[in-house]
C-alpha positions as CSV (number, residue, x, y, z in Angstrom):
1,M,-17.0,16.8,19.1
2,A,-15.7,16.2,15.5
3,Q,-12.4,14.9,17.0
4,I,-14.3,12.4,19.2
5,M,-16.6,11.3,16.3
6,A,-13.6,10.9,13.9
7,L,-11.6,9.0,16.7
8,S,-14.7,6.4,17.3
9,M,-15.1,6.1,13.4
10,M,-11.3,5.2,13.1
11,V,-11.4,2.7,16.0
12,T,-14.5,1.1,14.6
13,A,-12.9,0.8,11.1
14,L,-9.8,-0.8,12.7
15,A,-12.0,-3.3,14.6
16,G,-14.0,-4.0,11.4
17,L,-10.6,-4.8,9.6
18,A,-9.6,-7.0,12.4
19,L,-12.7,-8.9,11.9
20,L,-11.8,-9.6,8.4
21,L,-8.2,-10.6,9.3
22,T,-9.1,-13.5,11.7
23,R,-10.3,-16.9,11.1
24,R,-14.1,-17.6,10.4
25,R,-14.9,-18.6,14.1
26,A,-16.9,-15.8,15.8
27,R,-15.0,-16.5,18.9
28,D,-11.6,-15.9,17.5
29,R,-12.9,-12.7,15.6
30,W,-14.2,-11.2,18.8
31,V,-11.2,-12.0,20.6
32,T,-9.1,-10.2,18.1
33,V,-11.3,-7.2,18.2
34,A,-11.2,-7.0,21.9
35,A,-7.4,-7.4,21.9
36,I,-7.1,-4.4,19.2
37,L,-9.4,-2.2,21.3
38,A,-7.3,-3.1,24.5
39,L,-4.0,-2.3,22.8
40,F,-5.3,1.0,21.5
41,G,-6.5,2.1,24.9
42,T,-3.1,0.9,26.5
43,V,-1.2,3.0,24.0
44,L,-3.3,5.9,24.7
45,G,-2.8,5.4,28.5
46,I,0.9,5.0,28.3
47,A,1.1,8.2,26.0
48,G,-0.8,10.1,28.7
49,A,1.5,8.8,31.6
50,V,4.6,9.9,29.8
51,G,3.3,13.3,29.0
52,V,2.5,12.9,25.4
53,E,-0.8,14.4,24.3
54,P,-3.3,11.7,23.4
55,V,-4.3,13.7,20.3
56,R,-0.8,13.6,19.0
57,M,-0.5,10.0,19.8
58,V,-3.6,9.3,17.9
59,S,-2.5,11.5,15.0
60,Y,0.7,9.5,14.9
61,L,-1.2,6.2,14.8
62,V,-3.4,7.5,12.0
63,N,-0.3,8.1,9.9
64,F,1.0,4.8,10.8
65,V,-2.3,3.0,9.8
66,I,-2.6,4.9,6.5
67,L,1.0,4.1,5.3
68,A,0.8,0.5,6.6
69,G,-2.6,0.1,4.7
70,L,-1.1,1.4,1.6
71,Y,1.6,-1.1,1.8
72,A,-0.9,-3.8,2.7
73,L,-2.6,-3.0,-0.6
74,L,0.8,-3.5,-2.5
75,A,1.3,-6.8,-0.6
76,L,-2.3,-7.9,-1.7
77,G,-1.4,-7.1,-5.4
78,L,1.8,-9.1,-5.1
79,N,0.1,-11.9,-3.4
80,V,-2.2,-12.3,-6.5
81,Q,0.8,-12.5,-8.8
82,W,3.2,-14.4,-6.8
83,G,1.3,-16.1,-3.9
84,Y,-1.4,-17.4,-6.3
85,T,0.1,-17.8,-9.8
86,G,4.0,-17.7,-9.1
87,L,4.6,-14.7,-11.2
88,F,8.0,-13.3,-10.2
89,N,7.4,-9.4,-10.3
90,I,10.3,-7.5,-8.9
91,G,9.1,-4.3,-10.4
92,V,6.4,-3.5,-7.9
93,A,7.8,0.1,-7.6
94,G,7.0,0.7,-11.3
95,F,3.3,-0.1,-11.1
96,F,3.0,1.8,-7.9
97,G,4.8,4.9,-9.3
98,L,2.9,5.0,-12.5
99,G,-0.4,5.0,-10.6
100,A,0.9,7.7,-8.3
101,Y,1.9,10.0,-11.4
102,L,-1.2,9.4,-13.4
103,S,-3.6,10.0,-10.6
104,T,-1.6,13.3,-9.8
105,I,-1.9,14.5,-13.4
106,L,-5.4,13.8,-13.6
107,V,-6.6,15.3,-10.4
108,Q,-4.0,18.2,-10.0
109,N,-5.6,21.6,-10.2
110,P,-3.2,24.2,-12.0
111,K,-4.3,26.8,-9.4
112,N,-2.3,24.8,-6.8
113,L,0.9,25.3,-8.6
114,E,1.1,29.1,-9.1
115,V,4.6,30.2,-9.3
116,T,6.6,33.3,-9.7
117,P,6.7,35.0,-13.2
118,G,10.2,33.7,-13.7
119,L,8.8,30.1,-13.6
120,A,5.5,30.7,-15.4
121,G,4.8,28.1,-17.9
122,F,7.1,25.4,-16.1
123,F,4.2,23.4,-14.9
124,A,2.5,20.8,-17.1
125,T,-1.3,20.7,-18.0
126,Y,-3.4,19.0,-15.6
127,Y,-7.1,18.0,-15.7
128,N,-8.5,18.9,-12.4
129,L,-10.8,15.8,-12.3
130,P,-12.4,14.2,-9.3
131,F,-10.4,11.9,-7.1
132,P,-12.4,8.8,-8.0
133,L,-11.5,9.4,-11.7
134,G,-7.8,9.7,-10.7
135,L,-8.0,6.4,-8.8
136,L,-9.7,4.6,-11.8
137,G,-7.1,6.1,-14.2
138,A,-4.1,4.8,-12.0
139,M,-5.6,1.4,-11.9
140,L,-6.3,1.3,-15.6
141,A,-2.7,2.6,-16.5
142,S,-1.1,0.1,-14.3
143,G,-3.2,-2.7,-15.9
144,V,-2.3,-1.6,-19.3
145,L,1.2,-1.5,-18.5
146,A,1.0,-5.1,-17.0
147,L,-0.8,-6.1,-20.3
148,I,2.1,-4.8,-22.4
149,V,4.8,-6.6,-20.2
150,G,2.7,-9.7,-19.9
151,V,2.1,-10.1,-23.6
152,A,5.8,-9.8,-24.3
153,T,7.1,-12.0,-21.5
154,L,4.5,-14.5,-20.1
155,R,5.1,-17.1,-22.8
156,L,8.8,-17.2,-21.9
157,R,10.4,-18.5,-18.7
158,T,9.9,-16.8,-15.3
159,D,13.3,-15.1,-15.6
160,Y,12.3,-12.9,-18.4
161,L,9.3,-11.6,-16.5
162,A,11.6,-10.5,-13.6
163,I,13.9,-8.8,-16.0
164,A,11.1,-7.1,-17.6
165,T,9.4,-5.8,-14.6
166,I,12.6,-4.4,-12.8
167,G,13.5,-3.0,-16.4
168,I,10.1,-1.3,-16.7
169,A,10.3,0.2,-13.4
170,E,13.7,1.7,-14.1
171,I,12.7,3.0,-17.5
172,L,9.7,4.7,-15.8
173,R,12.1,6.4,-13.3
174,I,14.3,7.6,-16.0
175,I,11.2,9.0,-18.0
176,V,9.7,10.9,-15.0
177,T,13.2,12.2,-14.0
178,N,13.8,13.7,-17.5
179,E,10.4,14.3,-18.9
180,R,9.7,18.0,-17.8
181,T,6.5,18.7,-19.5
182,L,4.5,15.8,-17.8
183,T,6.1,15.0,-14.6
184,E,8.0,18.2,-13.6
185,G,11.3,16.2,-13.6
186,T,13.3,16.1,-10.4
187,R,11.4,19.0,-8.9
188,G,8.4,16.8,-8.5
189,I,4.7,17.8,-8.2
190,P,3.6,19.4,-5.0
191,N,0.2,20.4,-3.5
192,I,-1.7,17.3,-4.7
193,P,-5.3,17.8,-3.8
194,Q,-6.8,15.4,-1.4
195,P,-10.3,13.7,-1.6
196,L,-13.1,16.0,-0.3
197,Y,-10.6,18.3,1.5
198,E,-12.3,21.4,0.2
199,C,-15.8,20.1,1.2
200,L,-15.2,18.7,4.6
201,V,-12.2,20.8,6.0
202,R,-12.9,24.3,7.6
203,Q,-11.3,27.1,5.4
204,V,-9.4,30.1,6.5
205,V,-11.4,32.1,3.9
206,P,-15.0,30.9,4.1
207,K,-16.1,29.0,0.8
208,P,-19.5,27.9,-0.4
209,L,-20.5,24.5,0.9
210,C,-20.5,21.4,-1.5
211,E,-23.5,19.6,-2.4
212,L,-24.2,15.9,-2.7
213,L,-27.6,14.6,-4.0
214,G,-29.0,18.1,-3.4
215,M,-27.8,18.2,0.3
216,Q,-25.1,20.6,1.5
217,I,-21.9,18.9,3.1
218,P,-20.9,20.7,6.4
219,Q,-17.2,21.6,6.8
220,F,-16.6,20.2,10.2
221,I,-13.0,18.9,10.2
222,E,-10.0,20.9,11.3
223,P,-7.1,20.9,8.9
224,A,-4.9,19.1,11.4
225,Y,-7.3,16.2,11.5
226,Y,-8.1,15.6,8.0
227,N,-6.0,12.5,8.0
228,W,-8.4,11.1,10.5
229,F,-10.9,11.0,7.7
230,Y,-8.3,9.7,5.0
231,V,-7.6,6.6,7.2
232,L,-11.2,5.8,6.7
233,I,-10.7,5.9,2.9
234,V,-7.6,3.6,3.1
235,I,-9.2,1.2,5.4
236,G,-12.3,1.0,3.4
237,L,-10.5,0.3,0.2
238,L,-8.3,-2.2,1.8
239,A,-11.2,-4.1,3.1
240,L,-12.9,-3.9,-0.2
241,G,-9.7,-5.3,-1.8
242,L,-9.5,-8.1,0.8
243,L,-13.0,-9.1,0.4
244,A,-12.6,-9.0,-3.5
245,I,-9.5,-10.9,-3.8
246,E,-10.6,-13.6,-1.2
247,G,-13.7,-14.0,-3.4
248,I,-11.9,-14.5,-6.5
249,A,-9.2,-16.7,-4.9
250,R,-12.0,-19.2,-3.6
251,S,-13.6,-19.2,-7.1
252,P,-12.9,-21.6,-9.8
253,W,-10.6,-18.7,-11.4
254,G,-8.5,-18.6,-8.3
255,R,-8.2,-22.3,-8.1
256,V,-6.9,-22.4,-11.6
257,L,-4.2,-19.8,-10.7
258,R,-3.0,-22.0,-8.0
259,A,-2.9,-24.9,-10.3
260,V,-0.9,-22.8,-12.8
261,R,1.7,-22.1,-9.9
262,E,1.9,-25.8,-9.1
263,D,2.1,-27.3,-12.6
264,E,1.7,-25.4,-15.8
265,E,1.8,-28.5,-17.9
266,A,-0.8,-30.4,-16.1
267,T,-3.1,-27.3,-16.0
268,N,-2.8,-26.9,-19.8
269,A,-3.4,-30.6,-20.3
270,L,-6.8,-30.0,-18.6
271,G,-7.6,-27.6,-21.2
272,K,-7.0,-24.4,-19.3
273,N,-5.1,-21.4,-21.2
274,V,-2.3,-21.0,-18.9
275,F,-1.1,-17.8,-20.7
276,A,-4.3,-16.1,-20.4
277,F,-4.8,-16.8,-16.6
278,K,-1.2,-15.6,-15.9
279,L,-2.0,-12.5,-17.8
280,Q,-5.1,-11.9,-15.9
281,S,-3.4,-12.4,-12.7
282,L,-0.7,-10.0,-13.6
283,I,-3.1,-7.3,-14.7
284,V,-5.3,-7.7,-11.4
285,G,-2.2,-7.5,-9.2
286,A,-0.9,-4.5,-11.1
287,M,-4.3,-2.6,-10.9
288,I,-4.2,-3.0,-7.0
289,M,-0.6,-1.6,-6.9
290,G,-1.8,1.4,-9.1
291,A,-4.5,2.0,-6.6
292,A,-2.0,2.2,-3.7
293,G,0.1,4.5,-5.8
294,S,-2.8,6.8,-6.3
295,L,-3.8,6.8,-2.6
296,W,0.0,7.5,-1.7
297,A,0.3,10.5,-3.9
298,H,-2.9,12.0,-2.4
299,F,-2.0,11.3,1.1
300,V,1.8,12.6,0.9
301,K,0.6,15.4,-1.4
302,F,3.9,15.3,-3.3
303,V,5.3,12.9,-5.8
304,D,8.7,12.8,-7.4
305,P,11.1,10.2,-9.0
306,Q,12.0,8.9,-5.7
307,I,8.8,7.0,-5.5
308,F,10.4,4.4,-7.9
309,D,13.0,3.5,-5.1
310,P,13.4,-0.2,-5.5
311,V,14.1,-0.7,-1.6
312,T,10.9,0.8,-0.3
313,G,8.8,0.3,-3.4
314,T,9.7,-3.4,-4.2
315,F,12.1,-5.1,-1.6
316,L,10.1,-4.1,1.5
317,V,6.8,-5.2,-0.1
318,W,8.3,-8.8,-0.9
319,V,9.4,-8.9,2.7
320,M,5.9,-8.0,3.9
321,L,4.5,-10.8,1.8
322,I,6.9,-13.4,2.9
323,V,6.7,-12.5,6.6
324,G,2.9,-12.6,6.7
325,G,2.6,-15.8,4.5
326,T,2.7,-16.2,0.7
327,G,-0.7,-17.2,-0.6
328,N,-2.6,-16.0,2.2
329,N,-4.3,-12.5,1.9
330,R,-4.8,-12.0,5.7
331,G,-1.2,-12.9,6.0
332,A,-0.1,-10.3,3.4
333,I,-1.9,-7.6,5.5
334,L,-0.5,-8.7,8.7
335,G,3.0,-8.8,7.4
336,A,2.5,-5.4,6.0
337,F,1.6,-4.0,9.3
338,I,4.3,-5.7,11.3
339,M,7.1,-4.8,8.8
340,W,5.9,-1.3,8.5
341,G,6.0,-1.1,12.4
342,I,9.6,-2.4,12.3
343,W,10.5,0.1,9.7
344,S,8.8,3.0,11.4
345,A,10.4,2.0,14.9
346,T,13.8,2.7,13.4
347,N,12.8,6.4,13.2
348,F,13.4,6.6,17.0
349,L,17.0,5.4,16.7
350,N,18.2,9.1,16.4
351,D,16.8,9.6,19.9
352,I,18.8,6.7,21.4
353,L,22.1,6.6,19.5
354,P,24.7,9.3,19.9
355,P,24.9,11.9,17.1
356,I,28.6,11.3,16.7
357,L,30.5,8.0,17.3
358,D,34.0,7.8,17.9
359,T,35.6,4.7,16.3
360,P,39.3,3.7,15.6
361,L,38.6,4.7,12.1
362,G,37.4,8.2,13.0
363,K,34.2,9.9,13.9
364,I,30.8,8.6,12.4
365,N,27.9,10.7,11.8
366,V,25.2,8.3,13.0
367,A,22.2,9.9,11.6
368,A,23.8,10.3,8.3
369,Q,26.0,7.1,7.9
370,L,24.3,4.4,10.2
371,F,20.6,5.1,10.0
372,G,19.9,3.6,6.7
373,P,22.1,0.5,7.3
374,I,20.6,-0.3,10.5
375,R,17.0,-0.1,9.2
376,I,18.0,-2.4,6.4
377,I,19.6,-4.6,8.7
378,S,16.7,-4.7,11.0
379,I,14.4,-5.9,8.1
380,A,16.8,-8.5,7.1
381,I,17.1,-10.0,10.3
382,M,13.3,-10.2,10.6
383,L,13.2,-11.9,7.2
384,E,15.9,-14.4,8.1
385,L,14.1,-15.4,11.3
386,I,10.8,-16.0,9.4
387,L,12.7,-18.0,6.8
388,L,14.4,-20.2,9.5
389,F,11.5,-20.8,11.8
390,R,8.5,-20.0,9.8
391,P,9.1,-20.7,6.1
392,R,5.5,-20.5,5.3
393,G,5.1,-17.2,7.0
394,L,3.2,-16.2,10.0
395,L,-0.1,-17.4,8.8
396,G,0.9,-19.5,5.7
397,E,-1.3,-20.7,2.9
398,E,-4.7,-22.0,3.5
399,K,-5.5,-25.5,2.5
400,I,-9.1,-25.0,1.9
401,T,-9.7,-22.7,-1.1
402,S,-13.3,-23.5,-1.9
403,T,-16.4,-22.1,-0.1
404,F,-17.9,-25.4,-0.7
405,A,-15.3,-27.4,1.2
406,S,-14.6,-27.9,4.9
407,A,-11.9,-29.2,7.2
408,S,-13.9,-32.5,7.5
409,D,-14.0,-33.0,3.8
410,L,-10.2,-33.0,3.7
411,K,-9.9,-35.7,6.2
412,K,-12.1,-38.0,4.2
C-alpha cells in the first residue's frame, strides 16, 4: 500500500512539473502531461516484458529524476547569472560544493560517525541541526561567497569574474582536501542524515514516533523506498525555484537584468545601478546552487573533495543550459533532464562494449580507459549539434518578459 501511494505521489509530482514546463496554453500543458504519463507507463511495460521488476525500474527512474532535478536547480541558478545578466561564472562547482559541505556540517549527528578507538577524535564537531536549517545555511554561505567574489570583481571586465570563480572553486577544493578538523580531508564525511528519515522509515529497532503539531507521524516507508519520498522534496523545491525565478524574471528587476546583459552603458545612463544589479544576480544564482549542493549531500549521504570536480560540477551544467536554451528557465530544466539522460545512458556501455579490446597498439581495458572519454565525447557531440542547428537552444529565450504584455502587443 505504501509503495502504491508513493508511486502515485511521484507520478503526480512529475505531471505537475510538466505543467510548469509547458507553454501557457492549457491544451499544450495537458498534452504534455498525457505524454509524460504514457511514457512512464510504456517504460514500466517494457521493463515487465524483458523481465525487469517494475519496482526496480521505478527505483531507477526515481534516482534519475532526483539527480536530474538537482542539476536542473544548478542550471536555474546559472541561468539567473548568465542567461539574464551575462555573468560568466565558470566556478559553479565551488558554490555547489560549499553548500554541500556546510549543510553536512550543520546537520550531521556525531553519533553517525562512531569509529574505532584508534580513530577516536578524528571527526570534527557537528551541530545536529534539522535539515531545513542546513539547507538555509548552505544557501546563505553560497550567497556570502558570491558577495565576496562579486564585490572584488564585478566592477572589472567579465574576464576577471571568470578567473575569480574558477579560482574560488579550486581554492575551496584545496581547503576541504587539507582541512582535517572541519571537512575530514580526503576521507570525506559519510552517513549524512536524510530529511525525516528517522520519522518516516521503519526502523529495525522500534523507536518512539515523531510528533508534528501534536500529532504522531507514522513510520510507513520501507528503507529501500525512502528515495520515493526524497524525489518529492527535490521536485517540490525545483518547482518552487522555477516559479520564483519566473516571477522575478518577469518583474522590473528581471527586465533590468536583461538590460544590463544587452548594454551596460545604456542601462547606467537610465539611472540604474549596474553594479548592484549584477551583484544581486550573482548572489541569487549562487544561493540556488548552494541549495542544490545541500540536497545532493543529503541524497548521496557522503561528501568529499571530488564534489568540486569541474567536469560534473561546472562543464556539464553549462552544457545543460546551452542545450535547453539560455535565458529560458523551462529550457534550463529541459536541458538538465536531457543531458543527464545522455550522461546516465553511458553507464550501460560496459554491458555493450567488450571488456578487453585488441588494437594494433596493444590491449585496451575498455572500462578503465575508454568509458570516461566516450562519455565526454557523447556530451560534446550533443553540444556541437545544438550549436549548429539550434544555437538558441531547444526552447530559446522568450521574447515576452512582462506579464502585462502579449504577443499581439509585439506586432503593433
